[in-house]
C-alpha positions in Angstrom: 60.1 44.3 -29.5 60.9 46.3 -26.7 57.3 46.8 -25.8 56.7 43.3 -26.3 59.1 41.6 -23.9 58.0 44.1 -21.8 54.1 42.8 -21.6 55.5 39.4 -21.6 57.7 39.8 -18.5 54.0 41.7 -16.9 52.4 39.0 -17.8 54.8 36.3 -15.9 55.0 38.7 -13.1 51.3 39.0 -12.7 50.9 35.0 -13.1 53.5 35.0 -10.0 51.1 37.1 -8.0 48.0 35.8 -9.2 48.0 32.3 -9.2 45.2 30.7 -11.1 42.6 28.6 -8.9 42.8 24.9 -9.1 39.1 23.1 -11.2 38.4 21.4 -8.0 39.0 24.5 -6.0 36.6 26.6 -8.0 34.1 23.8 -7.8 34.2 23.4 -4.2 34.1 26.9 -3.6 30.5 27.5 -5.7 29.3 23.8 -4.8 25.8 24.3 -3.3 25.3 23.0 0.2 22.1 20.5 1.3 21.0 22.5 3.9 19.6 19.2 5.8 23.6 18.4 6.0 25.0 20.8 7.9 27.1 19.6 10.9 25.2 20.5 13.9 28.5 19.9 16.4 30.6 23.2 16.4 33.7 21.1 16.0 32.6 19.7 13.3 31.5 22.7 11.8 34.0 24.6 9.2 33.3 28.6 9.9 30.8 31.0 8.1 33.6 32.1 5.5 34.3 28.6 4.6 30.9 29.0 2.3 30.4 30.9 -0.7 29.5 34.5 -0.2 25.8 33.8 -2.0 24.8 31.0 0.0 25.9 32.3 3.5 22.6 34.0 4.4 20.8 31.1 3.7 23.3 28.7 5.1 22.9 31.3 8.8 19.0 31.1 8.3 19.0 27.5 7.7 20.9 27.5 11.1 18.7 29.6 13.1 15.7 28.3 12.0 17.0 24.9 13.7 18.1 26.6 16.3 20.9 26.0 19.1 21.6 22.4 19.6 20.8 22.3 23.3 20.2 18.1 24.0 17.1 17.4 26.1 17.8 15.7 29.8 21.5 14.4 28.1 23.3 13.2 31.2 26.6 15.4 31.2 29.2 14.2 32.3 31.1 15.9 35.8 34.7 17.3 35.4 36.9 18.2 38.6 37.0 21.5 39.8 39.3 22.0 42.9 38.7 18.8 44.2 34.8 18.9 43.4 32.7 17.8 40.2 30.9 20.2 38.6 29.1 19.7 35.2 26.7 21.4 32.7 23.4 22.1 33.8 20.3 21.7 31.9 18.1 24.7 33.5 21.5 26.9 31.7 19.2 26.3 28.3 16.1 27.6 29.7 17.9 31.1 30.5 19.6 30.9 27.0 17.2 29.3 24.7 18.2 31.2 21.5 22.1 31.0 21.5 23.8 28.7 23.9 25.0 25.4 22.6 26.2 22.5 23.9 28.6 19.9 22.2 28.0 16.3 23.6 31.3 15.4 21.7 33.8 17.5 23.8 31.9 18.6 26.6 31.7 22.2 26.0 29.0 25.2 25.6 29.3 27.4 22.1 27.3 30.8 21.1 24.7 29.8 18.2 25.2 33.4 17.3 28.6 34.4 17.8 29.4 31.5 15.5 27.2 32.4 12.8 28.2 36.5 12.4 31.9 36.8 14.9 33.7 37.9 11.6 31.6 41.1 11.6 32.2 42.2 14.9 35.6 43.3 16.8 37.0 40.5 19.1 36.3 41.8 22.7 35.5 39.8 25.9 35.7 36.2 25.9 34.0 35.5 22.6 36.4 33.6 21.3 35.8 30.9 24.1 32.1 30.6 23.1 33.0 30.2 19.0 36.5 28.5 19.1 37.5 26.4 21.9 34.4 26.2 23.5 33.3 27.3 27.4 33.7 24.7 30.2 34.0 26.8 33.3 30.7 24.8 35.0 32.0 26.2 38.7 31.8 29.7 37.0 27.8 30.4 35.6 28.6 33.9 35.5 31.0 33.3 32.5 27.8 32.7 30.7 26.2 35.9 32.3 28.9 37.7 31.2 29.4 36.8 27.4 25.9 37.4 27.1 25.8 40.7 28.2 28.6 42.1 26.3 28.7 43.9 23.5 29.9 41.8 20.9 26.9 39.1 21.9 24.6 41.6 21.5 25.1 42.8 18.5 25.4 39.6 16.9 22.0 38.5 18.8 20.7 41.7 16.6 21.6 40.9 13.5 20.4 37.3 13.9 16.8 38.7 14.4 17.2 41.3 11.9 18.2 38.5 9.3 15.3 36.1 10.4 12.9 39.2 9.9 12.1 38.9 6.7 10.5 42.9 6.3 13.6 44.5 7.4 15.7 42.9 4.5 17.0 44.9 2.0 15.5 42.7 -1.4 12.1 43.5 0.4 12.6 47.0 1.1 12.3 47.7 -2.7 8.9 46.4 -2.8 5.9 47.8 -1.2 3.0 45.0 -1.0 -0.3 45.6 -0.3 -2.8 43.5 1.9 -4.6 42.5 -1.2 -0.8 41.2 -3.1 -0.6 39.3 0.6 -4.0 37.8 0.5 -3.6 36.9 -3.4 -0.2 35.3 -2.5 -1.7 33.3 0.5 -4.1 31.9 -2.0 -1.7 31.0 -4.3 0.7 29.1 -1.7 -1.8 27.1 -0.1 -3.4 26.0 -3.3 0.2 24.7 -3.9 0.6 23.3 -0.7 -2.7 21.7 -0.6 -1.4 20.0 -4.3 1.9 18.6 -2.4 0.1 17.4 0.6 -2.1 15.4 -2.0 0.4 14.2 -4.0 2.9 13.4 -0.7 0.1 11.2 1.3 -0.4 9.3 -2.0 3.1 8.6 -2.7 2.8 10.2 -6.2 5.2 12.1 -8.6 6.0 15.2 -8.4 7.0 16.4 -12.4 6.1 15.6 -15.6 8.9 14.8 -18.6 7.4 17.7 -20.4 6.0 20.8 -18.5 6.1 23.3 -21.4 2.6 25.1 -21.6 1.8 23.1 -24.7 2.5 19.9 -23.1 -0.4 17.5 -23.1 0.5 16.3 -19.4 2.7 18.5 -17.7 3.2 16.0 -14.6 1.0 15.7 -11.7 2.0 18.7 -9.7 0.6 20.9 -12.8 -2.1 19.3 -14.2 -3.3 18.8 -10.6 -2.7 23.2 -9.5 -4.5 23.7 -13.2 -7.5 21.4 -11.9 -7.9 23.7 -8.9 -7.4 26.8 -10.8 -10.2 26.0 -13.3 -12.2 26.1 -9.9 -10.9 29.1 -8.2 -10.7 32.7 -9.7 -8.4 33.9 -7.2 -6.1 31.5 -7.8 -6.1 32.2 -11.7 -5.8 35.9 -11.3 -2.3 35.8 -9.4 0.7 37.7 -11.2 2.6 36.0 -13.1 5.7 36.3 -10.7 3.9 34.6 -7.5 2.7 31.5 -9.2 4.0 29.2 -6.5 4.6 26.3 -8.9 8.6 26.2 -10.1 10.5 23.1 -9.2 12.1 24.8 -6.1 9.3 25.7 -4.4 7.5 22.3 -4.8 10.9 21.3 -3.3 10.7 23.7 0.0 7.5 22.8 0.6 7.8 18.9 0.7 10.8 20.1 2.9 8.2 22.3 5.4 5.6 19.4 5.4 8.7 17.3 6.7 10.1 19.6 9.1 6.4 20.7 10.8 5.5 16.9 10.9 9.1 15.9 12.1 8.3 19.0 15.2 4.8 17.3 16.1 6.7 14.2 16.4 9.6 15.7 18.6 7.0 17.5 20.9 4.8 14.4 21.0 8.3 12.5 22.4 9.2 15.3 24.6 12.0 15.0 26.8 10.6 11.0 27.3 13.3 7.7 26.8 13.1 6.1 23.2 14.2 3.0 21.7 16.2 3.3 17.9 15.1 0.8 15.1 17.6 1.0 11.9 17.8 -1.0 8.9 19.6 -0.5 5.9 18.3 -1.0 2.2 19.6 -0.5 -1.4 17.2 2.4 -3.3 16.4 1.7 -7.3 19.8 3.9 -7.7 21.8 1.5 -6.0 22.5 3.7 -3.1 22.6 2.7 0.4 19.8 4.2 2.4 19.5 3.9 6.1 16.3 4.4 8.0 16.0 5.5 11.7 12.7 4.8 13.3 12.2 6.5 17.1 9.9 3.7 19.4 8.3 5.3 22.7 5.3 6.2 24.7 3.6 9.4 23.8 1.4 11.6 26.6 -1.5 9.3 26.2 0.0 6.0 27.7 -0.1 4.8 23.9 3.1 3.1 22.4 4.2 4.7 19.0 6.5 4.1 16.3 7.6 6.9 14.2 9.7 7.4 11.3 12.5 10.4 11.3 14.2 10.0 8.4 16.6 8.5 5.8 20.3 8.9 5.3 22.7 7.6 2.5 25.4 5.8 4.3 28.5 5.4 2.3 30.7 4.0 4.7 28.8 1.1 6.9 31.5 1.1 9.2 30.0 0.5 13.1 31.9 3.6 14.2 30.7 5.4 10.9 26.9 4.1 11.1 27.1 5.1 14.9 28.1 8.7 13.9 25.2 8.6 11.7 22.7 8.0 13.9 23.9 10.4 16.7 23.9 13.1 14.1 20.1 12.2 12.8 19.7 12.4 16.6 20.9 15.7 17.2 19.2 17.5 14.6 15.8 17.2 16.5 17.7 17.7 19.9 17.7 14.6 21.3 20.3 12.6 23.1 21.7 9.8 22.5 22.3 8.9 26.6 17.9 8.6 26.1 18.3 5.8 24.1 16.4 2.7 26.0 16.2 0.1 23.3 17.7 -0.7 19.9 17.4 -2.8 17.3 18.6 -3.6 14.0 17.5 -6.2 11.1 19.8 -9.2 11.6 19.1 -10.4 8.0 21.0 -7.2 6.7 24.1 -6.7 4.3 25.3 -4.9 7.2 24.5 -7.2 9.8 27.8 -7.9 11.1 28.6 -3.7 11.4 24.7 -3.3 13.4 26.4 -6.2 15.8 28.9 -3.7 16.3 27.2 -0.8 16.0 24.8 -2.4 18.9 28.1 -3.0 21.4 29.4 0.8 20.6 26.2 2.0 21.7 25.7 -0.3 24.7 29.0 1.1 25.9 27.6 4.7 26.0 24.5 3.7 27.2 24.3 0.5 29.5 20.0 0.7 29.0 20.1 0.5 25.6 18.9 -3.1 25.8 18.8 -5.1 22.7 16.3 -7.8 21.2 16.5 -9.2 17.4 15.2 -12.5 15.4 15.5 -13.3 11.9 15.3 -17.2 11.9 15.1 -17.2 7.9 18.5 -15.6 7.4 19.7 -17.9 10.1 18.6 -20.8 8.1 20.2 -19.6 5.1 23.6 -19.8 6.4 23.2 -23.5 5.5 24.6 -24.2 2.2 21.7 -26.5 1.1 19.2 -24.3 2.6 20.7 -21.4 0.5 20.5 -23.2 -2.5 16.8 -24.0 -1.9 16.0 -20.0 -1.6 18.0 -19.6 -4.8 15.9 -22.0 -7.1 12.7 -20.2 -5.3 14.0 -17.1 -6.3 14.8 -18.3 -9.8 11.2 -20.3 -10.3 9.9 -16.4 -9.2 11.3 -15.0 -12.0 11.3 -17.1 -15.0 7.4 -17.5 -14.6 6.7 -14.4 -12.2 8.2 -12.3 -14.9 5.5 -13.1 -17.6 1.9 -12.2 -17.9 1.5 -14.9 -20.1 3.4 -17.5 -18.0 1.3 -16.9 -14.8 -1.9 -16.6 -16.8 -0.8 -20.3 -18.1 -0.2 -21.7 -14.6 -3.5 -20.4 -13.6 -5.1 -22.1 -16.0 -3.0 -25.4 -15.4 -3.9 -25.2 -11.6 -7.4 -24.8 -12.5 -7.6 -27.7 -14.7 -6.2 -30.2 -11.8 -8.8 -28.5 -9.1 -11.2 -29.2 -12.0 -9.9 -33.0 -12.3 -9.8 -33.4 -8.7 -13.4 -32.3 -8.0 -14.7 -34.7 -10.8 -12.6 -37.5 -9.0 -13.8 -36.6 -5.8 -10.6 -36.1 -4.5 -11.1 -32.2 -3.6 -14.4 -31.3 -1.9 -16.7 -27.9 -3.0 -18.0 -25.5 -0.7 -17.6 -21.8 -0.6 -13.8 -20.6 0.1 -12.4 -23.8 -1.0 -10.2 -24.4 -3.8 -9.6 -20.8 -4.0 -7.2 -19.4 -7.0 -3.4 -19.6 -5.9 -0.7 -18.0 -7.6 2.8 -17.8 -6.8 3.7 -15.0 -4.2 7.2 -13.3 -4.3 8.6 -13.2 -0.5 9.7 -9.6 0.4 12.9 -8.4 0.7 12.1 -6.4 3.9 9.3 -8.9 5.4 10.9 -12.0 6.6 7.8 -13.2 7.2 6.5 -13.5 4.2 8.6 -16.3 3.0 6.2 -18.8 4.9 3.1 -17.8 2.5 5.6 -18.2 -0.5 6.2 -21.5 0.3 3.1 -22.8 1.0 1.9 -21.8 -2.4 4.5 -23.3 -4.4 3.6 -26.3 -2.2 -0.3 -26.2 -2.9 0.4 -25.4 -6.8 3.6 -27.8 -7.4 2.2 -29.8 -10.0 1.4 -27.3 -12.5 4.6 -25.3 -12.0 6.7 -28.4 -12.8 3.9 -28.8 -16.1 4.2 -25.0 -17.2 8.2 -25.5 -16.5 8.0 -28.4 -18.9 6.2 -26.7 -21.5 8.6 -23.7 -21.5 11.5 -26.1 -21.9 10.0 -27.5 -24.8 8.0 -25.0 -26.9 9.7 -21.1 -25.9 10.6 -19.5 -28.5 13.8 -18.4 -26.6 16.7 -20.8 -26.8 18.4 -19.2 -23.4 14.6 -19.7 -21.6 14.1 -23.0 -22.7 17.7 -24.2 -21.1 17.2 -22.3 -18.0 13.3 -23.6 -17.5 14.6 -27.0 -18.0 17.3 -26.6 -15.4 15.0 -25.1 -12.8 12.6 -27.6 -13.4 15.7 -30.3 -12.7 16.2 -29.0 -9.4 12.5 -29.0 -8.6 11.8 -32.9 -8.7 15.4 -33.0 -7.0 15.1 -34.5 -3.6 17.0 -31.4 -1.7 14.5 -29.3 -3.0 11.5 -31.5 -2.2 13.1 -32.0 1.4 13.7 -28.6 1.9 10.3 -26.9 1.0 8.8 -29.7 3.7 11.5 -28.6 6.0 11.1 -25.1 6.2 7.3 -25.2 6.1 7.5 -27.1 9.6 10.1 -24.6 10.4 8.3 -21.7 9.3 4.9 -22.7 10.4 6.0 -22.7 13.5 7.3 -19.3 14.0 4.6 -17.5 11.9 2.4 -16.5 14.6 5.3 -15.4 16.2 6.0 -12.7 13.2 2.6 -11.6 13.5 2.9 -10.6 16.9 6.3 -8.7 16.4 5.2 -7.2 13.5 2.3 -4.9 15.4 3.5 -1.8 16.4 1.6 -2.1 19.5 3.5 -5.2 20.8 3.3 -6.7 24.0 5.7 -8.2 25.0 4.4 -10.4 27.6 2.4 -12.3 24.5 5.7 -12.1 22.6 7.7 -13.7 25.1 5.2 -16.7 25.8 5.2 -17.1 21.6 9.1 -17.1 22.1 9.0 -19.9 24.8 6.1 -21.9 22.5 8.3 -21.4 19.1 11.1 -22.8 21.0 9.5 -26.2 22.3 8.0 -26.4 19.1 11.1 -26.4 17.1 12.9 -28.9 19.9 9.8 -31.3 19.2 10.5 -31.1 15.2 14.2 -31.9 15.9 13.5 -34.7 18.4 10.5 -36.4 17.2 10.0 -34.5 13.4 12.4 -36.9 11.3 9.6 -39.7 11.2 6.4 -37.5 9.8 8.8 -35.7 7.6 10.0 -38.9 6.1 6.5 -39.9 5.2 6.8 -36.9 2.9 10.0 -37.4 1.7 12.5 -40.4 0.9 15.0 -41.1 3.7 18.7 -40.6 3.5 20.9 -40.5 6.8 22.8 -37.2 4.9 19.6 -35.2 5.2 18.4 -36.3 8.6 22.4 -35.6 10.3 23.3 -32.5 7.7 20.3 -31.0 7.0 17.2 -31.7 9.0 18.9 -31.3 12.6 21.6 -28.7 11.6 18.7 -26.3 10.2 16.8 -27.4 13.8 19.6 -26.7 15.9 20.5 -23.0 13.8 16.7 -21.5 14.7 17.0 -22.9 18.3 20.5 -21.4 18.2 19.0 -18.1 16.7 16.4 -17.9 19.1 18.3 -18.4 22.3 21.1 -16.1 21.1 18.4 -13.5 20.8 17.0 -14.2 23.9 19.7 -15.3 25.9 19.7 -15.4 29.8 19.9 -11.9 30.6 17.4 -10.9 27.7 14.8 -13.6 29.1 15.5 -12.8 32.5 14.5 -8.7 31.6 11.6 -9.6 30.0 10.4 -12.1 32.8 10.9 -9.3 35.1 8.8 -6.9 32.9 6.0 -9.7 32.6 5.5 -8.9 36.6 3.8 -5.6 35.4 1.1 -7.4 33.4 -2.5 -6.5 35.1 -4.3 -9.5 33.9 -5.8 -12.0 36.2 -5.8 -8.8 38.7 -2.0 -8.7 38.5 -2.0 -12.5 39.5 2.0 -12.4 37.9 2.9 -9.2 40.2 6.3 -10.2 41.9 7.9 -7.6 44.0 11.2 -9.1 44.0 11.4 -9.5 40.4 10.3 -5.9 39.5 13.1 -4.7 41.6 15.4 -6.6 39.8 14.2 -5.1 36.8 14.6 -2.1 37.9 18.3 -2.8 38.6 18.5 -3.2 35.2 18.2 0.7 34.8 21.0 2.2 36.8 20.4 5.5 35.3 16.7 5.7 36.0 17.4 4.0 39.5 21.1 4.9 40.5 21.1 5.2 44.3 19.7 3.5 47.1 17.1 6.0 48.1 15.3 5.5 44.4 15.1 1.7 45.0 13.8 2.0 48.4 11.4 5.0 47.2 10.4 1.9 44.3 9.9 -0.7 46.8 7.5 1.7 48.8 5.8 2.5 45.7 5.4 -0.6 44.4 3.5 -1.6 48.0 1.1 1.0 47.4 0.7 0.3 44.2 -0.3 -2.7 44.0 -3.2 -2.6 46.7 -4.5 0.4 44.7 -4.8 -1.5 41.5 -6.6 -4.7 43.1 -8.6 -2.8 45.1 -9.8 -0.3 42.1 -12.4 -1.7 39.9 -11.6 -0.3 36.7 -8.8 -2.0 36.4 -9.9 -5.5 36.5 -10.3 -6.5 33.2 -6.8 -5.1 31.7 -5.0 -7.7 29.8 -1.7 -6.2 29.0 1.0 -3.5 29.9 0.0 -1.3 26.9 -3.9 -1.3 28.1 -2.6 -0.5 32.1 -0.3 2.4 30.9 -3.2 3.9 29.0 -5.4 3.2 31.7 -3.2 4.8 34.2 -2.9 8.1 32.3 -6.9 8.0 32.0 -7.4 8.1 35.7 -4.4 10.3 36.3 -2.5 7.6 38.6 0.6 7.5 36.7 1.0 11.1 38.8 0.4 9.0 41.9 3.0 6.1 41.0 5.4 7.7 39.0 8.3 5.4 39.4 5.9 2.5 38.8 4.8 4.3 35.1 8.3 4.9 34.1 9.3 1.4 34.3 6.0 0.4 32.1 7.2 2.5 29.6 10.6 1.0 29.4 8.9 -2.2 29.0 6.9 -1.2 26.3 9.8 0.7 24.5 11.7 -2.4 24.3 11.6 -3.3 20.5 11.6 -7.0 19.2 11.3 -6.5 15.4 12.3 -3.8 12.4 8.7 -3.9 10.9 8.3 -0.4 11.1 11.9 0.3 9.4 10.8 -2.5 6.7 7.5 -0.7 6.0 9.8 1.9 5.2 11.5 0.9 2.7 8.4 -0.8 1.0 7.6 2.5 0.9 10.8 3.8 -0.7 10.1 1.6 -2.8 6.9 3.1 -4.3 8.2 6.3 -3.9 11.7 6.1 -5.3 10.9 4.3 -8.8 13.0 3.5 -12.0 11.3 6.7 -13.6 12.1 8.7 -10.5 15.8 7.4 -9.6 17.3 10.8 -10.1 15.5 12.1 -6.9 17.6 13.4 -4.3 18.2 11.8 -0.9 17.2 15.0 0.8 13.9 15.3 -1.7 13.4 11.4 -0.8 13.6 11.5 2.8 11.5 14.9 3.3 8.5 12.6 0.5 8.8 9.4 2.9 8.6 11.2 6.2 4.9 13.1 5.3 3.8 9.5 3.6 5.0 7.3 6.3 3.2 9.7 8.9 0.3 10.7 6.9 -2.0 10.9 10.3 0.2 13.4 11.3 0.2 15.0 8.0 -3.4 15.0 8.1 -3.5 16.7 11.7 -1.6 19.7 10.3 -3.0 22.9 9.3 -2.0 25.2 6.2 -0.7 27.8 8.4 2.0 25.8 10.1 3.3 24.8 6.9 3.2 28.8 5.5 5.5 29.9 8.7 8.1 27.0 7.9 7.9 27.3 4.3 8.5 31.2 4.3 11.6 30.8 7.1 13.4 28.4 5.0 14.8 31.1 2.7 13.9 34.8 1.5 10.6 35.0 -0.2 9.5 38.0 -2.6 6.5 38.3 -0.4 6.3 38.1 3.2 3.8 37.5 5.5 
């Protein structure tokens, strides 16, 4: 009994001194870290000791692979030192490319290498300043040099270099590899990369439901790899421990492809200005996804829009969205101060937050101008019009969701066309009376509503016939009731009136939609079309009531409450988005147009445009230099026959680069780039969400956000991927984590 009581006392004592960890604490310690979501700013990074010991090398390698955060051409704020303004100097990055970092948030400098390995060296010198509080003595550059030459810093730099040199790793020291083994490894790795590249370009799934050896279908990746193996003996003879085909290998190759593509895009952008295009959409897993596209002028003078990633956003407040966008930019060493345009989807579920986001960014970057337009979304703010589009959606669901009902609709319409031809009501001929079906408008393409409504108008009678048959003969009682209810709506005055009204209004802006959806938007033509659309909508409001009455019955309620209100909404949207300030900017841009031997050239308006970009032309001297340069420029352009037949600013920018004129007139070329990157529509982002719906489907709904973003980058920027060799992807792949074979 004495021994038993002593054991109990000992257990109680041990319990007091060695308290069991909580379940959530243990789970936190062993949670796998998403390497693509590692914080960039040191003030937001936990210490390396925070991560589980088994993950630290992988995390350190990820930071080293991304490199130190050095925002390019950031506008570093001045600080007062003894009455004199001092700031961080961009050239300090050039002298300390490997380790020096800068925090935009706190305006201080850090050492990446000391952050990663500080715990493993003695605390000497001023190293703590470069890890904890940050270095901010901009008046003493010698402080950076002193840290660089110190023993602690030298030790951690050597540790970083040793970690990235895989041949020095302990794990690789146990394996002797021959040239033949390296060659076989490269062949098998390249075979896997070729398969991944094909699947990424086509937007196809990788994995199979059953990937066992006896499976009839192991999935696209393994089946495609087997197809290559059957045609290459060397691939087939690779050792079993280097097959390069497991799920983790596939994900790493996708990440490597995405990272190389983004590196190419960042090289294409360089240190130049850019605009951001942002939109959001729910994926098939009901996750709120935010996409980011950059619009800029490349080194050839061409306007390009590049997709740079997707990010899941749980908090949709303006501050949170801004932080997410800035984080996505900082991971590519892009400074928010280089933003010269911003565009968000006015029809988005987060349109309110986007409006706040626009203001937050413009408060920090005055030249980040904003233009946007969403006419269908604005029209839906009217209750009657919103009800109309709801009925259209129900109609498309009940008929479009069934192959039999779609076939029945086609047959009904074909019978009516044949009957009309027999009675002479329609003419026959090539291209006439083609088959028309009901077309579902895209949630991400607001211009598609016009085509959908036109089709409904064309086959309206056939749609009513199909709904009557469904309401009378369908075996499903609920479907019969739904068909009768929709048919009642379709035959109501409200529906017919709104159908004709929205076709008239959207018909006016359809051409404007087409112009805005071009990646190489010509801002001059876009503004001309905006002006024409305003006038046309105003004419519909003023004199369009009588023509509309010929199609529908006259009711005072619809003239006042619907007809005029909806037209007023469209005009208000156009006037709000293209307000006086924006219109003045665009009119100034129009003066750069080269058509008609530069007949639109106006020195005063171009100088006014320069004043709207105070960061590029901050002092009077810059504006005087620009004024002199403009005088020389217009004389040279009008005398040079090579510039006679140009039609747009985009053509002019490309021609200036071809003829090296952008070097002679740098400030004018800068104005052209600022004009060209100004976005008007988020079409490229909308296309990204169309791609997302192709890649993340119902059967792929468990895809991780990182894998989805990487797949989308490769799928959308497939032309960039096509120009990348396997060697660059192999190098990136090898650096993601330690490999059994080193190259």
